[in-house]
C-alpha positions in Angstrom: -1.0 -46.7 7.2 -4.5 -45.9 5.6 -5.8 -44.1 8.6 -6.7 -40.4 7.9 -4.5 -37.8 9.6 -6.2 -35.2 11.8 -4.6 -31.8 12.2 -5.8 -29.4 15.0 -4.9 -25.7 14.9 -6.3 -23.5 17.6 -4.0 -20.5 17.6 -6.6 -18.3 15.8 -6.4 -16.1 12.8 -3.9 -13.6 14.3 -1.3 -16.3 14.5 -1.2 -16.6 10.7 -0.4 -12.9 10.0 3.4 -13.1 10.6 5.9 -10.3 10.1 7.7 -8.2 12.6 5.9 -4.9 12.0 2.4 -4.3 13.4 -0.4 -4.1 10.9 -1.2 -0.5 9.8 -4.8 0.4 9.2 -5.4 1.2 5.5 -6.5 4.8 4.9 -8.6 6.1 2.0 -6.2 7.7 -0.4 -8.9 9.9 -1.9 -9.9 11.6 1.3 -6.7 13.1 2.5 -6.4 16.1 4.9 -5.4 19.4 3.3 -2.0 19.5 4.9 -1.1 15.9 4.2 -0.9 12.9 6.5 0.6 13.3 10.0 3.4 10.9 11.0 6.1 9.4 9.0 6.5 9.3 5.2 6.2 5.6 5.1 2.6 5.7 6.1 1.4 7.4 2.9 -0.3 5.0 0.5 -0.6 4.8 -3.2 -3.9 5.6 -4.9 -3.7 2.6 -7.3 -2.3 -0.3 -5.3 -2.6 1.0 -1.7 1.1 0.1 -1.1 3.0 2.1 1.4 5.0 4.9 0.0 8.4 6.3 1.2 10.8 7.8 -1.3 9.1 6.5 -4.5 5.7 8.1 -3.9 4.9 11.0 -6.2 2.9 13.6 -4.3 3.1 16.6 -6.6 -0.3 17.9 -7.7 -1.9 15.4 -5.3 -1.0 12.4 -7.6 -0.1 10.0 -4.8 1.1 7.2 -6.9 4.2 5.0 -6.7 6.9 5.9 -9.3 6.3 2.8 -11.3 2.6 3.2 -11.4 2.9 6.8 -12.5 5.1 5.7 -15.4 2.3 3.4 -16.6 -0.6 5.8 -16.2 1.1 9.1 -17.1 -0.1 9.2 -20.8 -3.7 8.5 -19.6 -3.5 11.3 -17.1 -2.1 13.7 -19.7 1.6 13.9 -18.8 4.0 14.0 -21.8 7.7 13.2 -21.5 9.8 15.6 -23.5 13.3 14.1 -22.9 
């Protein structure tokens, strides 16, 4: 009853990752090719958080931020909302 419990785990660090999608290597969002990223839209990452994009990624003027992040930082960047 007072004997210490020993736990042995030998599967390695890759067994702890989980998820059904393979891990995508993170790209540097500041060093993008001129014509954009090849491949699907979901592989584009945000400048701020590094989260994968999709439909909510603002790409105009090379902003490359998620919609929610852009709403936070827009006044600092110099964007003004008129409506």
